[in-house]
Structures are given as structure tokens and as C-alpha cells.
matplotlib code that plots the C-alpha trace (Angstrom):
import matplotlib.pyplot as plt

x = [-79.3, -77.6, -79.2, -77.8, -74.2, -74.3, -75.3, -72.0, -69.8, -71.0, -70.8, -67.3, -66.0, -67.3, -64.0, -61.7, -63.7, -63.8, -59.8, -59.7, -61.7, -59.6, -56.6, -57.0, -58.3, -55.6, -53.1, -55.3, -55.0, -51.1, -50.7, -53.0, -50.3, -47.6, -48.9, -49.5, -45.9, -43.7, -40.3, -38.4, -40.6, -38.9, -35.3, -33.5, -32.5, -29.0, -29.2, -31.2, -28.8, -26.0, -27.9, -28.6, -25.1, -24.6, -27.6, -26.0, -26.8, -29.3, -32.0, -31.4, -33.5, -36.7, -35.7, -36.1, -40.2, -40.6, -41.0, -40.1, -37.5, -35.5, -36.0, -34.4, -31.4, -30.6, -30.9, -28.3, -24.7, -23.3, -24.7, -23.2, -20.2, -20.3, -21.5, -18.5, -16.5, -19.4, -21.7, -21.5, -21.2, -19.8, -21.1, -18.6, -19.9, -18.0, -18.9, -18.6, -18.7, -18.5, -18.1, -21.8, -21.3, -23.8, -23.3, -24.2, -23.0, -22.4, -22.7, -20.3, -21.5, -24.5, -22.6, -22.0, -25.3, -27.6, -31.0, -29.6, -27.1, -30.3, -30.7, -26.6, -26.2, -28.1, -29.0, -27.1, -28.1, -25.0, -25.3, -25.4, -27.4, -26.4, -27.6, -23.9, -22.3, -19.3, -18.1, -17.2, -14.3, -14.0, -11.3, -11.1, -13.2, -13.2, -15.8, -18.1, -18.0, -16.8, -14.9, -15.7, -14.1, -16.7, -15.2, -13.9, -12.6, -14.5, -14.2, -18.0, -18.2, -20.8, -22.4, -24.2, -26.3, -28.0, -27.5, -26.1, -23.3, -21.0, -19.5, -16.3, -13.9, -10.3, -10.0, -6.8, -4.9, -5.2, -4.8, -1.0, -0.9, -0.6, -4.6, -4.5, -3.2, -3.9, -7.3, -7.5, -7.4, -4.1, -2.7, -1.8, 1.1, -0.9, -4.2, -5.8, -8.8, -9.3, -10.4, -8.4, -10.3, -8.5, -10.3, -13.2, -12.4, -12.6, -9.7, -8.9, -5.0, -3.5, 0.0, 0.4, 3.2, 3.3, 4.3, 7.5, 8.4, 8.0, 5.7, 2.9, 1.0, -2.6, -5.4, -9.0, -11.0, -14.5, -15.4, -14.3, -14.6, -11.4, -7.9, -4.8, -1.5, 1.0, 4.1, 6.2, 5.4, 7.0, 10.8, 12.1, 10.9, 7.8, 8.6, 6.6, 6.0, 7.1, 4.1, 0.8, -1.1, -4.3, -3.8, -5.7, -7.0, -6.2, -5.3, -5.4, -3.0, -3.5, -0.7, 1.2, 2.6, 5.9, 5.7, 8.7, 9.5, 9.9, 12.2, 13.5, 11.9, 10.3, 8.5, 5.3, 4.9, 2.7, 1.5, -0.4, -3.2, -3.1, 1.1, 0.5, 3.8, 5.8, 7.1, 7.8, 7.5, 9.2, 7.8, 8.2, 11.6, 9.9, 8.5, 12.2, 13.6, 9.7, 9.7, 5.6, 4.0, 3.2, -0.2, -1.4, -5.2, -6.5, -7.8, -9.3, -8.7, -4.8, -2.4, -2.0, 0.0, -0.9, 1.2, -1.0, 1.7, 0.5, -2.8, -2.2, -2.4, 0.6, -0.9, 1.1, -1.0, 0.5, -1.2, 0.2, 0.6, 4.2, 5.2, 7.8, 7.8, 4.0, 3.9, 2.4, 2.0, -0.9, -1.5, -5.0, -6.0, -9.2, -10.5, -9.2, -5.8, -5.7, -8.0, -7.7, -8.2, -11.6, -11.9, -12.6, -15.7, -16.3, -13.1, -10.3, -11.4, -10.2, -12.6, -11.3, -12.4, -11.3, -10.1, -8.7, -12.4, -11.3, -13.6, -16.6, -18.5, -20.5, -20.1, -18.5, -16.7, -16.3, -14.1, -13.8, -10.8, -9.4, -5.6, -4.9, -5.1, -8.6, -10.8, -14.5, -17.1, -16.9, -20.0, -20.7, -23.4, -24.5, -25.7, -27.4, -30.6, -30.1, -32.0, -29.2, -27.3, -29.8, -29.0, -25.3, -23.1, -21.9, -18.6, -20.2, -17.3, -14.4, -16.7, -15.7, -13.6, -13.5, -14.5, -13.5, -15.1, -16.1, -17.7, -21.9, -22.6, -24.6, -21.7, -23.4, -21.3, -19.8, -22.1, -24.9, -23.5, -22.6, -26.0, -27.6, -24.9, -26.4, -30.2, -29.3, -27.9, -30.9, -33.5, -30.7, -30.6, -27.3, -25.9, -24.7, -20.9, -20.4, -18.3, -15.7, -16.3, -19.3, -21.6, -25.4, -27.6, -28.2, -31.7, -30.5, -29.2, -26.8]
y = [155.7, 153.2, 155.6, 159.1, 157.0, 155.9, 158.7, 161.2, 157.9, 159.2, 162.5, 161.8, 159.8, 162.1, 164.8, 161.7, 160.1, 163.7, 164.3, 160.9, 161.5, 164.9, 162.8, 160.9, 163.6, 165.1, 162.3, 161.8, 164.9, 164.4, 161.3, 163.2, 166.1, 163.7, 162.2, 164.9, 166.0, 164.8, 163.3, 166.8, 168.5, 166.0, 165.4, 168.4, 168.2, 167.7, 165.6, 163.8, 164.5, 162.4, 159.2, 159.1, 158.7, 156.0, 154.1, 150.9, 151.9, 149.1, 150.3, 154.2, 153.4, 152.6, 155.7, 158.0, 157.1, 158.4, 161.9, 164.5, 166.2, 162.5, 161.7, 165.2, 164.9, 161.3, 162.2, 165.2, 164.4, 166.4, 163.5, 160.7, 162.2, 161.9, 158.2, 157.1, 157.6, 157.5, 154.4, 152.2, 148.9, 149.1, 146.5, 144.9, 143.2, 141.2, 142.1, 139.6, 140.2, 137.2, 137.1, 138.2, 141.1, 140.2, 140.8, 139.8, 140.7, 138.6, 140.5, 138.7, 140.3, 138.0, 134.6, 133.6, 134.5, 131.7, 134.0, 135.8, 133.8, 132.4, 136.4, 137.2, 136.4, 139.4, 139.7, 143.1, 145.5, 147.1, 150.9, 152.2, 149.3, 148.9, 147.1, 146.8, 143.6, 144.9, 143.5, 145.0, 144.6, 145.8, 148.2, 149.6, 151.2, 154.2, 154.7, 152.8, 154.3, 151.6, 152.3, 149.9, 149.5, 149.3, 148.5, 149.8, 153.1, 153.9, 154.3, 154.0, 155.4, 154.2, 153.5, 150.3, 150.9, 154.2, 153.4, 156.5, 156.4, 158.5, 157.7, 159.1, 158.5, 157.5, 157.6, 160.1, 157.7, 155.1, 157.1, 157.9, 153.9, 151.1, 150.9, 147.2, 145.6, 148.1, 147.9, 148.5, 147.2, 145.0, 147.5, 150.4, 150.2, 151.4, 152.6, 153.9, 155.4, 157.7, 160.6, 164.0, 165.6, 168.7, 169.1, 167.0, 165.2, 161.9, 161.1, 158.6, 157.8, 156.0, 155.5, 154.3, 154.0, 155.5, 153.9, 155.6, 153.9, 157.2, 156.9, 159.2, 159.7, 161.1, 162.2, 162.5, 164.6, 164.2, 167.1, 169.2, 166.5, 167.3, 165.5, 166.6, 165.6, 164.7, 163.6, 166.1, 163.6, 160.5, 161.0, 158.1, 155.2, 152.4, 150.3, 148.3, 144.8, 146.3, 146.9, 145.4, 147.4, 147.5, 150.3, 150.4, 153.7, 154.2, 157.1, 159.8, 158.0, 155.1, 152.1, 149.7, 146.4, 145.4, 142.1, 140.5, 137.7, 139.8, 142.7, 141.2, 144.8, 144.3, 147.4, 149.5, 152.7, 155.2, 158.3, 160.8, 162.3, 165.8, 166.7, 165.0, 162.9, 159.4, 157.9, 153.9, 152.1, 148.5, 145.2, 142.8, 141.2, 137.7, 138.4, 139.6, 136.4, 135.0, 132.5, 133.0, 136.2, 138.8, 140.6, 143.7, 143.9, 146.0, 144.5, 146.1, 149.5, 148.5, 147.3, 143.6, 141.5, 138.0, 134.8, 131.2, 128.3, 125.0, 125.1, 128.2, 131.6, 133.8, 137.4, 140.3, 143.6, 147.1, 148.2, 151.2, 153.3, 153.8, 151.5, 149.3, 147.6, 147.3, 144.3, 141.4, 137.8, 135.8, 132.3, 131.1, 127.3, 125.6, 128.2, 126.3, 126.3, 130.2, 131.9, 135.3, 137.9, 139.8, 141.6, 140.8, 140.1, 141.1, 143.1, 140.3, 137.5, 137.0, 136.2, 134.9, 133.8, 130.7, 132.9, 130.1, 129.3, 125.3, 123.8, 122.4, 123.1, 125.7, 127.1, 130.0, 129.5, 131.7, 130.9, 132.6, 131.7, 133.9, 135.5, 131.8, 130.4, 128.1, 127.6, 128.6, 128.7, 127.5, 128.9, 127.0, 129.8, 127.9, 130.5, 129.1, 130.0, 133.6, 134.0, 135.2, 132.1, 129.5, 127.2, 128.0, 124.8, 123.7, 125.6, 129.1, 130.0, 129.8, 133.0, 135.1, 138.1, 140.1, 140.6, 143.3, 144.1, 147.3, 149.2, 149.9, 154.0, 156.7, 158.6, 160.1, 160.1, 163.6, 164.5, 164.5, 167.5, 168.8, 168.2, 170.3, 173.5, 173.0, 173.3, 176.5, 178.3, 177.0, 179.1, 181.7, 182.3, 181.1, 179.0, 175.5, 174.9, 171.0, 169.3, 167.1, 164.0, 161.6, 161.1, 160.4, 158.2, 154.5, 155.3, 155.7, 152.4, 153.4]
z = [349.5, 346.7, 344.0, 345.4, 345.9, 342.0, 341.1, 342.9, 341.9, 338.3, 338.7, 340.3, 336.9, 334.2, 334.4, 334.7, 331.5, 329.3, 330.2, 328.5, 325.8, 325.5, 325.5, 323.0, 320.6, 321.1, 320.2, 317.0, 316.1, 316.5, 314.4, 311.8, 311.9, 311.9, 308.9, 306.8, 307.5, 304.6, 305.1, 304.0, 307.4, 309.7, 307.9, 306.3, 302.6, 303.1, 306.0, 303.6, 300.5, 302.9, 303.8, 300.1, 299.2, 301.2, 299.7, 297.6, 293.7, 293.6, 295.8, 294.9, 291.7, 293.9, 295.9, 292.9, 293.3, 297.0, 295.6, 292.9, 295.2, 295.2, 291.8, 291.2, 294.1, 292.4, 289.0, 289.5, 287.7, 291.0, 293.3, 290.9, 291.1, 294.9, 295.3, 293.6, 296.2, 299.4, 298.8, 301.2, 298.8, 295.8, 292.9, 291.1, 287.3, 285.1, 281.1, 278.4, 274.5, 272.4, 268.5, 267.5, 268.7, 271.9, 275.4, 278.8, 282.2, 285.4, 289.0, 290.9, 294.3, 293.7, 292.3, 295.6, 297.2, 297.9, 297.2, 294.3, 292.2, 289.6, 288.8, 288.4, 284.8, 282.6, 278.8, 277.7, 275.0, 273.6, 272.7, 268.7, 267.3, 263.7, 260.4, 259.3, 261.6, 263.3, 266.4, 269.6, 271.8, 275.4, 276.5, 279.7, 282.9, 284.8, 287.9, 286.2, 282.8, 279.7, 277.2, 273.7, 270.6, 267.4, 264.3, 261.8, 263.7, 266.5, 270.5, 272.2, 276.1, 278.0, 281.6, 281.7, 284.2, 282.7, 279.3, 278.4, 275.4, 273.2, 270.1, 269.2, 266.0, 265.9, 262.1, 262.2, 264.3, 261.9, 259.0, 259.5, 260.8, 258.2, 257.3, 256.7, 259.5, 262.4, 264.4, 268.1, 270.5, 269.0, 266.9, 269.3, 271.8, 274.6, 275.6, 278.6, 279.8, 282.9, 285.0, 285.7, 288.7, 288.4, 284.9, 285.4, 282.4, 281.2, 279.0, 276.5, 275.7, 272.7, 271.8, 268.7, 265.6, 262.3, 259.1, 259.6, 262.4, 264.4, 268.1, 268.7, 271.8, 271.5, 274.0, 274.2, 276.2, 276.4, 277.8, 275.0, 272.1, 271.0, 270.1, 272.0, 270.4, 273.5, 272.0, 274.3, 277.2, 274.9, 276.5, 275.1, 272.4, 274.2, 271.7, 269.8, 271.9, 275.6, 277.3, 277.7, 275.9, 278.2, 280.5, 284.6, 285.9, 289.2, 291.9, 289.1, 286.7, 284.1, 284.7, 282.0, 282.9, 281.1, 279.0, 281.4, 279.4, 276.4, 277.4, 280.9, 282.1, 285.6, 286.1, 285.3, 283.5, 284.8, 282.8, 285.2, 283.7, 285.6, 284.9, 281.5, 282.4, 282.5, 285.5, 286.6, 289.4, 290.0, 290.3, 293.8, 293.6, 293.5, 289.8, 288.7, 286.6, 286.6, 283.7, 283.1, 281.9, 284.1, 283.8, 285.9, 287.4, 290.1, 293.6, 296.1, 294.9, 294.8, 291.8, 291.2, 289.3, 288.8, 286.8, 286.4, 287.9, 286.5, 288.5, 290.9, 290.3, 291.9, 292.8, 294.1, 295.9, 296.4, 299.7, 299.6, 296.4, 294.9, 297.9, 296.9, 300.2, 300.6, 297.6, 299.6, 298.3, 297.7, 295.9, 295.4, 293.3, 292.4, 289.9, 287.0, 284.7, 284.5, 286.9, 286.3, 290.1, 288.8, 292.6, 296.2, 297.9, 301.3, 301.7, 301.7, 299.6, 296.2, 293.4, 290.2, 286.5, 284.8, 282.0, 280.0, 278.9, 278.6, 281.3, 281.7, 278.1, 278.5, 282.2, 283.3, 286.4, 289.6, 292.7, 295.6, 298.0, 301.3, 301.6, 302.7, 299.1, 300.8, 298.2, 299.7, 296.9, 293.3, 291.3, 287.7, 284.9, 282.4, 280.0, 276.9, 278.8, 277.6, 274.2, 272.3, 272.6, 272.4, 269.7, 269.8, 270.6, 273.8, 272.6, 272.1, 275.0, 272.7, 270.9, 274.1, 272.7, 275.6, 279.4, 281.8, 285.6, 286.5, 289.6, 288.8, 289.1, 288.2, 286.4, 283.5, 279.9, 279.4, 276.2, 278.4, 280.3, 276.9, 275.6, 278.2, 277.6, 274.0, 274.9, 277.2, 274.3, 272.4, 274.2, 274.6, 270.8, 270.8, 267.5, 267.9, 266.4, 265.2, 267.5, 265.5, 266.6, 266.4, 269.5, 269.8, 271.5, 271.6, 269.6, 266.3, 264.0, 261.5]

ax = plt.figure().add_subplot(projection="3d")
ax.plot(x, y, z, "-o")
ax.set_aspect("equal")
plt.show()
């Protein structure tokens, strides 16, 4: 009887076991099918594109290795242009150039991060390595591109992230000025670097004075590789020393601050790149009659003015563009004798650099303050461990010629697009025409 019961029980369990086995097999097949599917089978390419646009630039380099499609997508110039505006987190970098044509960068976002500060300072290889020794000067930045000046008469447009660069001669400006002493950036009345969205073109503008005292205003189009004379835009004389010569790009225009102590003109000069016209806006009333020089800058995508007052720095930020009533006052301290505001951290905290460079031996000193002026963090960096500073005196900071803050991006230097067009023409049998500017890649020595 027991044997019969056992056999009956086994016979009843067989369908159940078979059913379980079939389920497991089916699940295994589903998993294998799922594994064989790529991410492009699961998500549409358009959605992947939108997700990647919001990924911080630092992570995009790794994501290029995911697939050929992703690499092509991220490397596309149109993707780079869109990423500038839509990325969730921008990376602010301060680029320093010293008297020996050597450079290093500081990742400002990493400076105050406990686990990243050790790698915040890095050596940078400048474009167009040369046999002849000429100094570089940092002039301006725009959308991740940096404008350098290299003696005797060259501008260099450079993306430090991608390494691409373009060299442009401005010898025609030097020729009608005083050759014996004219030198960028100090010899120019005004200079600036910006982007004209209406033409998808990067422009360098220069105001200068010729041997007869006449003022000229020239504009370089990087897309067409040509200089354009814009003297018609000068409705009245700018004046040799009435304005701070370095301009800042914002909202389709380049901005310069008046030298308040010299001319008692408390205004900001604006040149609209699309309209090709000048206008002015007033500084806040608190600045008027101020006894210390006032400097222009950008903070959090807004125009900002700052002035040193003993151990404090007074800052005015225009929260709404061209709305005079939106000027907002802040005061920070603790960064040093001259704490120049560099950028905003976490959306509101002000990061400043002691630009006097008269502090603790060879240290760079960064300070973070909140909007109430309270010092939150102070960081000092000794850069003597970098290869090209080894063996230098402890006062090497005195050799720093210039620095600038820029936002990292993948934006291509315009000549890359030009070169692609030339390659297409070559394939189609069209001859190349020589450009009227000198350009090239970093690989060639002069």
C-alpha cells in the first residue's frame, strides 16, 4: 500500500515540477534575450541624447567608451553647443600663466572638496609650442574657449579641454599704431571675445588708436577668417584711458567698466555683437563717488562690480540684466589684501582669490564666503610640486602674468569646422583658397 501511495504522490508532483522547470527555462531565455539587447533597443536615441546633455562634462569622456554611437553623439559639434546651455553642473577652472610661458589650472569646484582637492591643481600644456621664447597672456574667455595673446602679434583661440586651437595674426592693427611700444593687451583701448548666436560666429573685437590719434574698431570673425572694420560703430571717441581694456561676454554683448577714478564716469560700456552698436548702463549709486578703483567681472551669469577696501572686498551684482534696481550689494573678507571674486559655488557662495599675490610664500589662496560675508572655507595650494616650477624660488607667484576663470566645455574651435569643409571640397575636387589668417594645430613647432 505504501508503495502505491508513493508512486501516486510522485505522479501527482511530476506536472508541478515540469511546470517549475519550464518557468525557469523561460525566465533564463528572457534574461539572455535581455542581455543581448543593447541600450539602444531599450531607449530611443533621442532620449539618450537628452540625458547626455545633462551629464556633467567630466563624466562625458568616460561615456564615449560605451559605444561607437555614443562616441559619435558626444563628439558632434552640435552636441557640444547644446551641452554648454543644458549641462546640470558647470565646471569652473582658473587658468594661470606665469612669466616663463608655462601654465597651470585650478579646478575651483574641486578646491573645497575634501576628496578632490589633492588633484585640483594641474599643469597645462599651452598650444603652439615654439622654439623662440615668447610670453603668453590670458585675455578673455567665452563658452569654454580661451583667448590668449602671444607676442609679437598673434591671438590664439584655444579650448583647454579638447586641446584644439587656432592662431590669428593681428599685425595689421600693430602696423597703424605705434610699433615701438604697442603691445597687447595693454596697448589696446578695448578688447573682447564673444559669440554672435545669430551668425553662429565667435568674434574678437579690438579698439585701438593710430599714429595720428584716430580711433579704430576692428572685429575678427573666426567663422569667415576675416577682419572687419567697424569704425562706424564709434559714434563718439572712447578715450585712451577711460575704460578698463578687458571685456566680459554676457547675453550676446561684450562689457567694459569705466575707470571711475580717472574720468568720474560711473558706467558700463556695452557692445552688442548682433546689432554692432554701443550703449551704456549705470553703475549702482553706492559706487558713485567711491574712492577706490572699481573692477568688472561675472558672478553666477550676472554682471558684477567689485572694489577693495582694506581687508574687505565690496561686491555689487546686477541680478537682472540691464535692470538698474536689481544691483545687490555683498561684502566679503578673510581672503587676503585683494580678494577678487571668481565665481559662485553651490549657486550662492562666493569664491575669491587673493589677487595681490603677496601672501604666504608660494601659496595660492582661495576663500569661500556666503552672501552674508561670513568666511566658510580657506584653502591654500603650494604649486611648487608641479614639474615646471621645481627649482624656482619661493616667490614664484610674483612671476604670474595673468589669470582668468572659464567654464569648461566641448565647444569646437571654429577652424575645426572649417577644416572639415575643406576636406569635403578636396574629395569633390574643389581647390582650396588660402585664408587671410594664420592657423594651425598644437602639434607643429615654430
